[in-house]
C-alpha positions in Angstrom: 106.7 80.8 92.8 104.4 79.6 90.0 102.6 77.5 92.4 101.3 80.6 94.6 100.4 82.8 91.4 96.7 82.1 91.4 96.8 82.5 95.3 98.3 86.8 95.1 96.0 89.0 96.1 95.8 92.2 94.2 93.5 95.2 94.2 91.6 96.4 91.5 91.4 99.9 91.3 89.1 102.0 88.7 90.8 103.3 85.6 88.5 105.5 83.7 90.7 105.8 80.6 91.1 102.0 80.4 87.2 101.7 80.5 86.8 104.2 77.8 89.2 101.8 75.7 86.7 99.2 76.1 83.9 100.9 75.4 85.5 101.7 72.0 85.2 98.2 71.1 81.4 98.0 71.6 79.2 98.4 68.9 75.8 97.2 67.6 75.5 93.4 67.2 72.6 91.5 65.7 72.0 87.8 67.3 70.2 86.7 64.4 73.5 87.2 62.4 74.7 84.2 60.4 78.5 83.2 61.0 80.9 83.3 58.6 81.7 79.7 57.2 85.4 80.0 57.3 85.3 81.5 60.8 83.0 78.7 62.0 85.8 76.4 61.0 88.5 78.8 62.9 86.4 78.8 65.9 86.5 74.6 65.5 89.9 74.6 65.3 90.2 76.2 68.7 87.9 74.0 70.3 89.9 70.7 68.9 93.0 72.4 70.7 91.6 72.1 73.8 92.0 69.1 76.3 89.0 69.9 78.4 86.2 72.0 77.3 83.7 71.9 80.0 81.2 70.9 77.8 81.7 73.8 75.6 81.3 71.5 72.7 77.8 70.9 73.2 77.1 74.8 72.0 79.8 74.5 69.2 78.4 72.4 67.2 79.0 72.3 63.2 75.4 72.4 62.2 74.6 75.5 64.1 75.2 79.2 63.6 78.2 80.0 65.4 77.1 83.7 65.7 74.7 81.7 68.8 77.5 79.5 70.1 78.3 80.3 73.9 80.8 83.4 74.3 80.5 84.4 70.5 79.1 87.7 69.8 78.8 88.4 66.0 78.5 92.2 64.2 75.9 93.0 61.8 77.9 90.9 58.8 78.1 87.6 60.9 81.8 88.3 61.5 82.9 87.1 64.9 83.7 90.2 66.9 84.0 89.3 70.5 85.4 85.9 72.4 84.5 85.6 76.1 85.3 82.3 77.8 86.4 83.6 81.2 86.6 81.0 83.6 84.9 78.6 81.9 87.6 75.4 83.2 89.2 75.3 79.7 92.4 73.2 79.4 94.5 72.8 76.6 96.5 75.0 74.0 95.3 78.5 72.3 94.8 77.9 68.8 96.9 80.5 66.5 94.2 80.1 63.9 92.2 82.6 66.4 94.3 85.2 64.6 92.6 84.5 61.5 89.6 86.2 62.9 89.7 89.8 61.0 87.0 91.2 62.6 87.8 90.0 66.1 87.8 92.9 68.5 88.1 91.4 72.0 89.4 88.1 73.0 88.9 87.0 76.9 90.1 83.7 77.8 91.4 84.7 81.6 90.6 82.4 84.6 91.3 79.0 82.7 93.8 76.2 82.7 95.2 76.8 79.4 98.7 76.2 78.5 101.8 76.1 76.1 102.8 79.5 75.1 100.7 82.7 73.3 100.3 82.6 69.7 102.3 85.4 68.1 99.4 85.5 65.6 97.2 86.9 68.3 100.0 89.7 69.1 100.2 90.1 65.3 96.3 90.5 64.8 95.3 93.8 63.1 92.0 93.5 64.5 92.5 93.1 68.3 91.7 95.8 70.5 91.5 93.8 73.7 93.7 90.7 75.1 93.2 89.3 77.8 94.8 85.8 78.8 95.4 86.3 82.4 95.1 83.7 85.0 95.8 80.7 83.0 99.3 78.5 82.8 100.7 79.9 79.8 104.8 79.4 79.6 107.5 80.0 77.6 108.8 83.3 76.1 107.3 85.6 74.2 108.2 86.3 70.5 109.6 89.1 69.3 107.6 90.8 66.6 108.3 93.1 63.9 107.9 96.9 64.7 107.3 97.8 61.3 103.4 98.3 61.3 100.6 99.9 63.5 98.4 97.5 65.3 95.3 98.7 66.9 95.8 96.9 70.2 95.0 99.1 73.4 94.8 96.2 76.3 96.8 93.4 76.8 96.6 91.1 79.9 98.6 88.3 80.3 99.1 88.7 84.3 99.2 85.5 86.3 100.6 83.2 84.0 104.3 81.5 84.1 105.9 83.4 81.4 109.7 83.7 81.3 112.5 86.0 79.5 112.5 89.3 78.1 109.5 91.1 77.1 110.3 92.1 73.5 111.0 95.3 73.0 109.7 95.4 69.2 106.3 94.0 69.9 105.5 97.1 71.6 107.1 99.4 69.4 104.5 98.4 67.1 101.8 99.0 69.4 101.1 102.8 69.2 97.4 102.6 70.5 98.4 100.8 73.9 96.7 101.9 76.6 97.1 99.1 79.4 99.7 96.5 80.0 99.4 94.1 82.9 102.1 91.7 82.4 102.2 90.8 86.5 102.4 87.8 88.4 104.8 86.0 85.8 108.7 85.3 85.8 109.6 88.1 83.2 113.4 89.0 83.6 116.1 91.6 82.6 115.4 95.6 83.0 112.5 97.6 82.8 112.2 98.7 78.9 113.5 102.7 78.8 111.2 102.8 75.5 107.7 101.5 77.0 106.0 104.5 76.6 107.5 105.9 73.2 105.0 106.8 70.8 102.1 105.6 72.8 100.1 109.1 73.7 97.1 106.9 75.0 99.1 104.6 77.6 97.6 104.8 81.1 98.2 101.9 83.0 101.5 99.7 83.1 101.7 96.8 86.0 105.0 94.7 86.1 104.5 93.5 89.7 105.7 90.3 91.1 108.4 89.3 88.4 112.3 89.0 88.3 113.0 92.6 86.9 116.0 93.8 87.9 118.4 97.0 87.7 117.3 100.7 88.4 114.1 102.3 87.3 114.5 104.0 83.9 114.4 107.5 84.1 112.5 107.5 80.7 109.4 106.4 82.6 109.0 110.0 83.0 108.2 110.3 79.6 104.7 108.6 80.2 103.0 111.7 80.4 99.4 110.5 80.7 100.5 107.5 82.6 98.0 106.9 85.6 99.1 103.5 87.2 102.7 102.1 87.7 103.2 99.2 89.5 106.7 97.3 89.6 106.5 96.0 93.0 108.2 92.5 94.4 110.9 92.7 91.7 114.6 93.1 92.5 114.8 96.8 91.5 117.4 98.5 93.0 118.9 102.3 93.3 116.8 105.4 93.5 113.8 107.0 92.6 114.9 108.9 89.5 113.7 112.4 89.7 112.1 112.3 86.1 109.5 109.7 87.6 107.6 112.5 89.4 107.1 114.7 86.3 104.2 112.0 85.6 101.9 114.4 87.2 98.8 112.5 86.2 100.2 109.2 88.2 97.1 108.0 90.2 98.9 105.0 91.7 102.3 104.5 92.4 103.5 101.4 93.6 107.0 99.8 94.1 106.8 97.7 97.1 109.3 95.1 98.1 112.3 95.9 95.9 115.9 97.4 97.2 115.1 100.8 96.3 117.0 103.3 98.2 117.2 107.3 98.9 115.1 109.8 100.4 111.7 111.1 99.3 112.6 114.5 98.4 110.0 117.3 99.3 110.3 118.8 96.1 109.5 115.9 94.1 106.4 114.3 96.6 104.6 117.7 96.2 104.2 117.3 92.0 102.3 114.1 92.4 99.2 115.9 93.2 96.6 113.2 91.7 98.2 110.4 93.6 95.4 108.3 95.1 98.0 105.3 96.2 101.4 105.6 97.2 102.9 102.1 98.0 106.9 102.2 98.4 106.8 99.7 101.5 109.4 97.2 101.9 112.5 98.7 100.4 115.6 100.5 102.0 114.4 104.0 102.1 115.5 106.3 104.5 115.2 110.1 105.8 111.9 111.5 107.0 108.3 111.7 105.6 108.3 115.0 104.1 105.9 117.4 105.0 104.8 118.5 101.7 102.7 114.9 101.8 100.1 117.2 102.8 99.8 118.3 99.3 98.0 115.1 98.0 94.9 116.2 98.8 93.8 112.9 97.0 95.9 110.9 98.7 93.8 107.5 100.1 96.6 104.8 100.7 100.2 105.5 101.9 102.3 102.5 102.4 106.0 103.4 103.6 106.3 100.0 105.9 109.5 97.7 106.4 111.9 101.0 105.2 114.6 102.9 107.4 112.2 105.9 107.5 113.2 107.9 110.7 112.1 111.4 112.2 108.3 112.3 113.6 105.2 112.1 111.7 104.7 115.3 109.4 101.9 117.4 111.0 101.1 118.0 107.6 99.6 114.3 107.3 96.6 115.8 108.9 95.8 117.5 105.5 95.3 114.3 103.8 91.5 114.6 104.5 90.8 111.7 102.0 93.0 109.0 103.5 91.9 106.1 104.3 95.2 103.5 105.0 98.5 104.3 106.6 100.8 101.5 106.8 104.5 102.7 108.5 105.0 99.5 110.2 108.9 98.4 110.5 110.6 101.8 110.1 112.6 103.8 112.9 109.7 107.0 113.0 109.7 108.2 116.7 108.0 111.2 118.6 104.4 111.4 119.4 101.3 110.4 117.4 99.7 113.5 118.2 102.0 115.3 115.7 98.9 114.1 113.4 95.5 115.7 114.1 93.4 112.4 113.7 90.6 114.3 113.9 91.0 115.6 110.2 91.1 112.1 109.0 87.2 111.4 109.3 87.8 108.5 106.4 91.0 106.6 108.1 90.2 103.1 108.1 93.6 101.2 108.7 96.2 102.9 110.9 99.6 100.6 111.4 102.7 102.1 113.2 103.9 98.5 114.6 107.8 98.1 115.4 108.8 101.9 115.7 110.1 104.1 118.2 106.7 106.2 118.9 106.1 107.4 122.9 103.5 108.9 124.6 100.1 108.3 125.0 97.5 107.4 122.5 96.2 110.5 121.4 92.8 111.2 122.2 91.5 112.6 118.5 92.6 109.3 117.3 89.3 107.8 118.8 87.5 110.6 116.5 88.1 108.3 113.7 84.5 106.7 113.7 85.6 104.6 110.5 88.6 103.0 111.7 88.5 99.2 111.1 92.2 98.3 112.2 94.6 100.0 114.7 97.9 98.5 115.2 100.2 100.0 117.6 102.3 97.0 118.7 106.3 97.2 119.7 106.4 100.9 120.5 106.9 102.7 123.6 103.6 103.8 124.1 102.5 104.4 128.0 99.3 105.1 130.1 96.0 103.6 130.1 93.6 103.3 127.1 90.8 106.1 127.1 87.4 105.0 127.6 86.9 106.9 124.1 88.2 104.2 122.5 84.6 102.7 122.8 84.0 105.4 120.0 85.5 103.2 117.4 82.2 101.4 116.7 83.6 99.7 113.4 86.9 98.5 115.1 87.8 94.7 114.4 91.3 94.6 114.6 93.2 96.3 117.6 97.2 95.4 118.4 98.8 97.4 121.2 100.9 94.4 122.2 104.7 94.8 123.8 104.1 98.3 125.0 104.2 99.7 128.4 100.4 100.2 128.9 99.0 99.5 132.9 95.8 98.1 134.0 94.3 95.2 132.3 91.2 95.1 134.6 90.3 98.8 133.3 91.7 97.6 129.6 89.5 94.5 129.5 86.5 96.0 130.5 86.5 99.0 127.9 86.9 96.9 125.0 84.7 94.0 126.1 81.9 96.7 125.2 82.8 96.4 121.5 80.5 94.5 119.3 82.5 94.4 116.5 86.3 93.5 117.7 87.2 89.9 116.3 91.2 90.2 116.8 92.5 91.6 120.1 96.1 91.7 120.8 97.4 93.1 124.2 100.2 90.9 125.0 103.5 92.1 126.7 101.8 95.1 128.4 100.4 95.0 132.2 103.5 93.5 133.3 103.2 91.5 136.7 99.5 92.4 137.2 96.6 89.8 138.2 94.5 88.4 135.6 91.3 89.7 136.5 88.3 87.2 137.0 84.9 88.6 136.9 81.7 86.9 138.8 79.5 88.7 136.1 81.0 88.9 132.5 79.4 89.9 129.5 81.0 91.3 126.3 83.5 90.4 123.5 80.8 88.9 121.4 82.6 89.0 118.0 86.0 88.1 119.6 87.8 85.2 117.9 91.2 86.2 118.5 93.1 87.1 121.9 96.2 87.4 122.4 97.2 88.1 126.6 100.7 86.4 126.2 104.1 87.7 127.6 102.7 89.7 130.4 103.9 87.7 133.2 100.3 88.2 134.7 99.3 86.0 137.8 95.9 84.2 138.8 94.6 81.6 137.4 92.6 80.7 134.0 89.6 82.9 134.3 86.4 81.8 133.9 85.4 84.5 131.9 87.2 83.3 129.2 84.3 80.4 128.7 81.6 83.0 127.6 83.8 83.7 124.6 81.7 81.5 122.5 83.2 82.6 119.1 86.9 82.3 120.4 88.9 80.6 117.7 92.4 81.3 119.1 93.8 82.2 122.6 97.2 83.1 123.7 98.3 83.2 127.1 101.8 81.8 127.1 104.7 83.3 128.8 102.6 84.4 131.8 102.7 83.3 135.5 99.4 81.7 135.8 98.6 78.9 137.9 96.1 76.3 139.2 94.8 73.5 137.1 93.2 73.7 133.5 90.0 74.4 133.9 87.3 71.5 133.2 85.3 74.1 131.4 87.7 74.4 128.7 85.6 72.2 126.5 82.8 74.7 126.6 84.9 76.9 124.0 83.0 75.4 121.0 85.0 77.4 118.5 88.7 77.5 119.9 91.0 75.5 117.7 94.4 77.3 118.9 95.2 77.2 122.2 98.7 78.3 123.7 99.1 78.5 127.6 102.6 77.2 127.5 105.2 78.7 129.8 103.4 79.5 132.9 103.0 77.4 136.3 99.8 75.4 135.7 99.5 72.4 137.6 97.6 69.1 137.8 96.4 66.5 135.3 95.6 67.0 131.8 91.7 67.1 132.2 89.9 64.8 130.1 87.9 67.8 128.7 90.4 69.3 127.4 90.5 66.3 124.7 86.7 67.1 124.2 87.3 70.2 122.4 84.8 70.5 119.4 87.0 72.2 117.0 90.1 69.9 117.9 88.2 67.0 117.0 86.4 68.0 113.9 88.3 68.6 110.6 86.1 71.8 110.0 87.8 75.0 110.5 86.1 78.5 111.0 87.2 81.3 108.9 88.9 83.8 110.7 89.0 87.5 109.3 91.7 89.5 110.1 91.9 93.5 108.5 95.7 94.0 108.7 98.2 91.6 107.1 98.8 87.8 107.9 101.7 86.7 106.8 101.6 83.1 105.1 105.1 83.1 103.9 108.0 85.4 103.4 106.9 88.3 101.2 103.2 86.8 100.8 100.4 88.6 102.8 96.7 88.4 102.6 94.1 90.4 104.4 91.8 87.3 105.3 93.0 84.1 106.6 90.9 81.3 105.7 91.8 78.8 108.6 93.2 78.8 112.1 95.8 76.2 112.5 94.7 73.7 115.2 97.1 74.0 117.6 98.0 72.7 121.6 100.5 74.0 123.8 100.8 73.3 126.9 104.6 73.1 127.4 106.6 74.1 130.0 104.3 73.9 132.8 104.0 71.7 135.9 101.2 69.4 135.0 101.6 66.0 136.3 99.8 62.6 135.5 99.4 60.6 132.9 98.8 61.6 129.3 95.4 60.6 128.8 94.3 58.0 126.1 91.6 60.4 125.0 93.9 62.8 123.4 93.7 60.7 120.1 90.3 62.2 119.9 91.8 65.5 118.8 92.2 64.3 115.4 92.3 67.5 113.9 95.3 68.7 115.7 98.7 70.0 113.6 100.8 70.3 116.8 100.9 68.9 119.9 103.2 70.5 122.6 103.5 68.8 126.2 106.8 69.5 126.8 108.9 70.4 130.1 106.4 69.0 132.5 106.0 66.4 135.1 103.9 63.8 132.9 104.5 60.0 133.6 103.3 57.1 132.3 103.8 55.6 128.7 103.0 57.7 125.5 99.3 56.7 124.5 99.1 54.8 121.3 96.1 56.8 120.5 98.2 59.5 119.2 98.7 57.3 116.4 94.9 58.6 115.5 96.0 62.0 115.2 96.8 61.5 111.1 97.6 65.4 110.6 99.9 65.7 113.1 102.7 67.7 112.0 104.7 68.6 115.5 104.7 66.1 118.4 106.7 67.6 121.6 106.8 65.0 124.7 110.7 66.1 125.7 111.6 66.6 129.2 109.0 64.8 131.2 109.2 61.3 133.3 107.6 58.9 130.5 108.3 55.3 130.4 107.5 52.5 128.4 108.5 51.8 124.5 107.9 54.0 121.9 104.7 53.3 119.9 105.4 51.7 116.5 102.2 53.2 115.5 103.5 56.7 115.7 105.3 55.8 112.2 102.2 56.2 110.6 101.7 59.8 111.3 103.3 60.5 107.7 102.7 64.3 108.3 105.0 64.7 111.5 108.1 66.5 110.7 109.3 67.7 114.1 109.6 64.8 117.0 110.8 64.9 120.2 110.8 62.5 123.1 114.4 63.3 124.7 115.0 63.5 127.9 112.7 61.1 129.5 112.9 57.7 130.4 111.8 55.7 127.3 113.5 52.7 126.8 113.6 49.8 124.2 114.5 50.0 120.4 114.1 53.5 118.4 111.7 52.0 115.5 113.7 52.4 112.3 110.7 52.4 109.7 108.3 54.5 108.4 108.6 58.1 109.7 111.1 57.6 112.3 113.7 57.3 109.6 113.4 61.0 108.9 113.9 62.0 113.0 117.5 63.1 113.9 119.0 61.7 117.1 118.5 64.8 119.1 114.9 63.5 119.1 115.7 60.7 121.5 118.7 61.7 123.4 118.4 61.8 127.3 116.7 58.2 127.1 119.4 56.1 128.8 117.3 52.8 128.0 116.4 53.6 124.5 118.9 51.8 122.0 119.4 52.5 118.2 122.4 51.9 116.0 123.1 55.7 115.9 122.7 56.5 119.9 125.2 55.8 122.2 123.6 52.6 123.2 123.1 50.1 120.7 120.6 47.5 120.6 121.5 44.2 122.0 124.9 45.6 123.1 126.0 44.3 126.6 126.0 47.8 127.8 122.6 48.3 126.5 121.5 45.4 128.2 123.2 46.1 131.9 121.6 49.8 131.8 118.4 49.6 133.6 118.3 52.4 135.7 119.5 56.4 135.4 122.7 56.8 137.7 122.7 59.5 139.8 125.6 61.2 137.8 123.2 61.3 135.1 120.2 62.4 136.9 121.9 65.6 138.2 123.4 65.9 134.4 119.8 65.8 133.2 118.2 68.0 135.8 121.3 70.5 135.3 120.4 70.5 131.4 116.6 71.0 132.1 117.4 73.9 134.0 119.6 75.7 131.8 117.4 75.2 128.8 114.4 76.5 130.5 116.5 79.7 132.0 117.5 80.2 128.6 114.1 79.8 126.9 112.7 82.0 129.6 115.1 84.9 129.0 114.9 84.6 125.2 111.2 84.8 124.9 111.6 88.4 126.7 113.6 89.6 123.9 111.1 91.3 121.0 113.1 89.5 118.1 112.6 86.3 119.4 108.8 86.9 120.2 108.4 88.2 117.0 109.5 85.2 115.5 108.0 82.3 117.2 106.2 79.9 114.8 102.2 79.2 115.8 101.7 76.7 113.1 103.7 74.2 111.3 104.1 72.5 107.9 103.8 75.0 105.1 101.7 77.3 106.7 103.4 80.1 109.0 101.4 82.7 110.7 102.9 85.2 113.1 99.9 87.5 114.4 100.6 85.3 117.5 103.5 87.7 118.3 103.9 90.1 116.1 100.2 91.9 115.8 
């Protein structure tokens, strides 16, 4: 968990009262003030506690005025009032001596690599108003401080550290002036404090996200009468949303995603939160309908109810939320017609995601009046018909996912969409079943397209030449179709392509050498792929942008013949190479040992011969290796990476031997076996046919389609099948 703390992406929203609290600490200062000697010594103690100061010591000299040091601001009397050393590359610990600065109002040490604990002297300070140590490596438990005194602290930000244990209740009790507490992205445990708002008339922000809090949401939170931001997502909270919570009519941001919350959204409760701007209850266990009273939330801009058990139809009153920009409802049991909502009343809508529900009918025409729409995902529903030419009105559209519905007429669809100048990701697979892949003599369009998914359609035809015109294409998914003919020589003209999946088709001929000349598979450089809707990198972690597309080549389950070209070793950037279930023969090229970063190599179910190249053992990142059901011979290497592969990687090669396989090296039995017997050959064919039938049938199910991975190792992306 801690290794990914600094990678988590969280949105920042303007909190006006928080701004007021910051303004309170700003007053007239004089850069010419001469600093107090005792305070200079205190600052030098802090400097001594740093293992790496990134050159701070060149400014912080004992013989100079500390009021002129980098990051230091003094008041008119020469007392240190502000320390601002954010993102300075500092390492080491925070000296408790900073608590001796009696005039210190703000301390900002965020975005460094400071470690050890947080000195209690800082929380005990009788002067500090704003304390920000976020995005460091601070750890251990927080000290339980006495509650018998009133402290001026207004803003505490200890987010994105490594703190553990319980947040001390007595520490909070002594901070009557607290306005904002952000302790997100740590490992705090226990239950949410029911007294967090007691005697705090200015308390407006509470962020507990990304911790390990458990238990129910305390009803006492309803006493936070001026709270504007309440966030506790990515914890282990359970139970229902207490009715008292909806008494906080000042709430603008209510966020509890990825917990275990149950129950329904009561119409009489939702209607109270008239100031709500963001409602995020995604990835819980809520059920029931989306209440029609949600239409009374006139200020609502974001609605996240994804991955729950919500059912019923969309409430027509959602059309009244005229300020809404984001609607995420994917992964529920919603049904009916999208036309229940009059989208022409939602002019600011930018993101609509209803993936994996039970919606039916056609795409409503009024949806195309949402001219600001950037991302639209309707995948895995029961929509039918054809896309309207009016979709070209969506001039800002970058992401379109309509895969796995019942749309028809692929030729018309591509002609309409190709005119888009902004579309960068197009996922339309699982439709147009048994149609023919269109081929055009002249083709212009898709000038910004980086991701194209036309998989799972059972399309007939060849790999069309118009694909060669997509010069920005980084990922191409054509798997699970019925495409035939050879892999065209123009494949290497796709200069940006670094992810190609054309598996499970009927492609024939040799592997062309031009395929081994694809620029992005030879280069370690990667193009960024920007996707508006979330891309899933690991369970529970989602990002709105993806840095790189994984470099993969999947030609498996076709009818390719010939040898594996030696030039395959030129594709040094590959992470995954799958040539399984073809009719390839000859030896495994030694040059594959040049693909140093390879993580998956599958050459199973071919007619390959010869020995296993020992050089493959030097592929230290190789975690999945399969050469089963070929005619490989000789001993299985036991050194290097080979010691990590199971026997299943080698079975079905009767002349292959190892201490753990059926045939032991140097045994009489192994020496006498030179060819596959008729019975073994029949068995092998039966196994291949059975496996192939199981595989083809399996991929027709949505669950398997959704779960197939497109990259390997630590990277897991599911936009290839689930967008």
